[in-house]
BALOBA-1460 file (C-alpha; in Angstrom, 3 decimals):
// residues 141
<rec num="1" residu="m" x="43.539" y="12.654" z="-2.353"/>
<rec num="2" residu="a" x="43.093" y="10.253" z="-5.282"/>
<rec num="3" residu="l" x="39.413" y="11.180" z="-5.420"/>
<rec num="4" residu="r" x="40.235" y="14.860" z="-5.841"/>
<rec num="5" residu="t" x="42.613" y="14.160" z="-8.719"/>
<rec num="6" residu="a" x="40.041" y="11.869" z="-10.329"/>
<rec num="7" residu="a" x="37.420" y="14.598" z="-10.013"/>
<rec num="8" residu="a" x="39.713" y="17.181" z="-11.534"/>
<rec num="9" residu="a" x="40.657" y="14.867" z="-14.398"/>
<rec num="10" residu="a" x="37.063" y="13.798" z="-15.083"/>
<rec num="11" residu="p" x="35.209" y="15.348" z="-17.987"/>
<rec num="12" residu="r" x="32.917" y="18.245" z="-17.095"/>
<rec num="13" residu="g" x="29.741" y="16.124" z="-17.297"/>
<rec num="14" residu="l" x="31.072" y="13.532" z="-14.865"/>
<rec num="15" residu="r" x="32.280" y="15.965" z="-12.202"/>
<rec num="16" residu="r" x="28.914" y="15.902" z="-10.470"/>
<rec num="17" residu="f" x="29.442" y="12.213" z="-9.672"/>
<rec num="18" residu="f" x="32.640" y="13.048" z="-7.829"/>
<rec num="19" residu="s" x="31.216" y="16.091" z="-6.068"/>
<rec num="20" residu="t" x="30.430" y="15.841" z="-2.381"/>
<rec num="21" residu="s" x="28.572" y="19.149" z="-2.149"/>
<rec num="22" residu="t" x="25.437" y="18.166" z="-4.091"/>
<rec num="23" residu="p" x="23.770" y="14.770" z="-4.222"/>
<rec num="24" residu="a" x="24.417" y="12.927" z="-7.478"/>
<rec num="25" residu="f" x="21.234" y="10.863" z="-7.311"/>
<rec num="26" residu="n" x="17.626" y="11.707" z="-6.583"/>
<rec num="27" residu="f" x="16.514" y="9.281" z="-3.930"/>
<rec num="28" residu="p" x="12.812" y="8.364" z="-3.736"/>
<rec num="29" residu="p" x="10.799" y="10.120" z="-1.024"/>
<rec num="30" residu="s" x="10.602" y="8.463" z="2.349"/>
<rec num="31" residu="a" x="7.593" y="6.382" z="3.338"/>
<rec num="32" residu="a" x="6.480" y="9.096" z="5.760"/>
<rec num="33" residu="a" x="6.454" y="11.710" z="2.998"/>
<rec num="34" residu="v" x="4.437" y="9.418" z="0.725"/>
<rec num="35" residu="a" x="1.944" y="8.716" z="3.505"/>
<rec num="36" residu="q" x="1.445" y="12.442" z="4.092"/>
<rec num="37" residu="q" x="0.854" y="13.052" z="0.376"/>
<rec num="38" residu="r" x="-1.847" y="10.377" z="0.129"/>
<rec num="39" residu="e" x="-5.182" y="11.806" z="1.106"/>
<rec num="40" residu="k" x="-7.090" y="10.124" z="3.882"/>
<rec num="41" residu="a" x="-10.161" y="8.157" z="2.860"/>
<rec num="42" residu="e" x="-13.523" y="9.373" z="4.067"/>
<rec num="43" residu="p" x="-14.843" y="7.494" z="7.099"/>
<rec num="44" residu="s" x="-16.956" y="4.506" z="6.174"/>
<rec num="45" residu="t" x="-17.976" y="1.214" z="7.720"/>
<rec num="46" residu="n" x="-15.650" y="-0.671" z="5.364"/>
<rec num="47" residu="l" x="-12.022" y="-1.053" z="6.496"/>
<rec num="48" residu="f" x="-8.969" y="-2.026" z="4.464"/>
<rec num="49" residu="v" x="-6.562" y="-4.226" z="6.426"/>
<rec num="50" residu="s" x="-3.003" y="-4.738" z="5.145"/>
<rec num="51" residu="g" x="0.058" y="-6.585" z="6.383"/>
<rec num="52" residu="l" x="-1.731" y="-9.882" z="6.929"/>
<rec num="53" residu="s" x="0.170" y="-13.135" z="7.215"/>
<rec num="54" residu="k" x="-0.234" y="-15.701" z="4.448"/>
<rec num="55" residu="r" x="-1.769" y="-18.018" z="7.053"/>
<rec num="56" residu="t" x="-4.450" y="-15.534" z="8.180"/>
<rec num="57" residu="t" x="-7.973" y="-16.751" z="7.469"/>
<rec num="58" residu="t" x="-11.246" y="-14.885" z="7.157"/>
<rec num="59" residu="e" x="-12.395" y="-16.404" z="10.450"/>
<rec num="60" residu="k" x="-9.295" y="-15.162" z="12.308"/>
<rec num="61" residu="l" x="-9.732" y="-11.693" z="10.812"/>
<rec num="62" residu="q" x="-13.382" y="-11.529" z="11.835"/>
<rec num="63" residu="e" x="-12.610" y="-12.816" z="15.321"/>
<rec num="64" residu="a" x="-9.858" y="-10.220" z="15.863"/>
<rec num="65" residu="f" x="-11.968" y="-7.256" z="14.706"/>
<rec num="66" residu="s" x="-15.195" y="-8.369" z="16.423"/>
<rec num="67" residu="q" x="-13.686" y="-7.302" z="19.766"/>
<rec num="68" residu="f" x="-14.341" y="-3.684" z="18.777"/>
<rec num="69" residu="g" x="-17.882" y="-3.862" z="17.425"/>
<rec num="70" residu="e" x="-20.375" y="-5.789" z="15.338"/>
<rec num="71" residu="v" x="-18.648" y="-7.136" z="12.225"/>
<rec num="72" residu="l" x="-21.073" y="-7.665" z="9.356"/>
<rec num="73" residu="h" x="-18.550" y="-9.130" z="6.935"/>
<rec num="74" residu="a" x="-14.847" y="-9.926" z="6.866"/>
<rec num="75" residu="r" x="-12.840" y="-11.188" z="3.910"/>
<rec num="76" residu="v" x="-9.195" y="-12.078" z="3.399"/>
<rec num="77" residu="v" x="-8.242" y="-11.790" z="-0.268"/>
<rec num="78" residu="t" x="-6.583" y="-15.051" z="-1.297"/>
<rec num="79" residu="d" x="-4.515" y="-16.310" z="-4.199"/>
<rec num="80" residu="r" x="-6.570" y="-18.462" z="-6.574"/>
<rec num="81" residu="v" x="-3.885" y="-21.103" z="-7.010"/>
<rec num="82" residu="s" x="-2.350" y="-21.510" z="-3.557"/>
<rec num="83" residu="g" x="-5.353" y="-20.437" z="-1.469"/>
<rec num="84" residu="y" x="-3.078" y="-18.409" z="0.812"/>
<rec num="85" residu="s" x="-3.726" y="-14.812" z="1.793"/>
<rec num="86" residu="k" x="-2.415" y="-12.102" z="-0.513"/>
<rec num="87" residu="g" x="-1.653" y="-10.016" z="2.579"/>
<rec num="88" residu="f" x="-4.740" y="-7.826" z="2.728"/>
<rec num="89" residu="g" x="-8.451" y="-7.995" z="3.400"/>
<rec num="90" residu="f" x="-11.594" y="-6.056" z="4.228"/>
<rec num="91" residu="v" x="-13.785" y="-5.768" z="7.321"/>
<rec num="92" residu="r" x="-17.268" y="-4.224" z="7.286"/>
<rec num="93" residu="y" x="-18.746" y="-2.955" z="10.551"/>
<rec num="94" residu="a" x="-22.372" y="-2.164" z="11.368"/>
<rec num="95" residu="t" x="-21.723" y="1.468" z="12.357"/>
<rec num="96" residu="l" x="-19.132" y="4.195" z="11.771"/>
<rec num="97" residu="e" x="-18.365" y="4.283" z="15.502"/>
<rec num="98" residu="d" x="-17.525" y="0.570" z="15.519"/>
<rec num="99" residu="a" x="-15.307" y="1.061" z="12.452"/>
<rec num="100" residu="a" x="-13.434" y="3.908" z="14.173"/>
<rec num="101" residu="k" x="-12.948" y="1.707" z="17.251"/>
<rec num="102" residu="g" x="-11.720" y="-1.120" z="15.024"/>
<rec num="103" residu="i" x="-9.087" y="1.097" z="13.427"/>
<rec num="104" residu="e" x="-8.007" y="2.469" z="16.788"/>
<rec num="105" residu="g" x="-7.859" y="-0.995" z="18.312"/>
<rec num="106" residu="m" x="-6.151" y="-2.952" z="15.532"/>
<rec num="107" residu="d" x="-3.971" y="-0.490" z="13.585"/>
<rec num="108" residu="g" x="-0.340" y="-1.383" z="14.279"/>
<rec num="109" residu="k" x="-1.216" y="-4.484" z="16.321"/>
<rec num="110" residu="f" x="-0.092" y="-8.087" z="15.832"/>
<rec num="111" residu="l" x="-2.273" y="-10.705" z="14.138"/>
<rec num="112" residu="d" x="-0.792" y="-14.160" z="13.495"/>
<rec num="113" residu="g" x="2.665" y="-12.793" z="14.306"/>
<rec num="114" residu="w" x="2.528" y="-9.932" z="11.774"/>
<rec num="115" residu="v" x="1.919" y="-6.234" z="12.360"/>
<rec num="116" residu="i" x="-1.269" y="-5.238" z="10.548"/>
<rec num="117" residu="f" x="-2.546" y="-1.849" z="9.455"/>
<rec num="118" residu="a" x="-6.204" y="-0.849" z="9.362"/>
<rec num="119" residu="e" x="-7.632" y="2.180" z="7.590"/>
<rec num="120" residu="y" x="-10.862" y="3.258" z="5.955"/>
<rec num="121" residu="a" x="-11.251" y="1.586" z="2.567"/>
<rec num="122" residu="r" x="-11.202" y="3.820" z="-0.485"/>
<rec num="123" residu="p" x="-13.927" y="3.289" z="-3.068"/>
<rec num="124" residu="r" x="-12.887" y="1.674" z="-6.324"/>
<rec num="125" residu="q" x="-12.134" y="3.964" z="-9.216"/>
<rec num="126" residu="p" x="-14.686" y="3.630" z="-12.013"/>
<rec num="127" residu="p" x="-13.262" y="1.754" z="-14.983"/>
<rec num="128" residu="g" x="-12.091" y="3.891" z="-17.865"/>
<rec num="129" residu="p" x="-13.304" y="3.564" z="-21.424"/>
<rec num="130" residu="p" x="-12.311" y="0.288" z="-23.090"/>
<rec num="131" residu="e" x="-9.073" y="0.303" z="-25.021"/>
<rec num="132" residu="n" x="-9.482" y="0.303" z="-28.774"/>
<rec num="133" residu="n" x="-6.898" y="-1.861" z="-30.476"/>
<rec num="134" residu="t" x="-7.385" y="-0.189" z="-33.857"/>
<rec num="135" residu="a" x="-4.588" y="2.282" z="-33.085"/>
<rec num="136" residu="s" x="-1.986" y="-0.347" z="-33.967"/>
<rec num="137" residu="p" x="0.247" y="0.618" z="-36.906"/>
<rec num="138" residu="y" x="-0.366" y="-2.868" z="-38.347"/>
<rec num="139" residu="f" x="-4.126" y="-2.467" z="-38.539"/>
<rec num="140" residu="r" x="-5.452" y="-1.608" z="-41.975"/>
<rec num="141" residu="q" x="-8.970" y="-0.557" z="-42.704"/>
């Protein structure tokens, strides 16, 4: 009852915060909605692997993915200072079929106690034009 009297006494702009009929806040989209919006990468022999443990090594990654085909190269991206994994890496297979088997076999599976996710790697975006610092208001010609 106190909420109703507070809503009635609130200024017109604040009434929406007391309203129960419409949401007062815009919540971010769910993870499933974001995943559907992201376009799938084209199939390639290079896989992006995320969700890796900090203790996962390149050798462990290559060993896990070699069960599904010939792995040409595997790399866990590591922090320069600590040397630990940043939580993601890349695996390159010899053929597209092996890469598809690798995704099917390892996506959502456990590696070093963590659930990992494997998908086709997206190519890097080309770098944009270099920034020109002459736009500063303090720069005089």
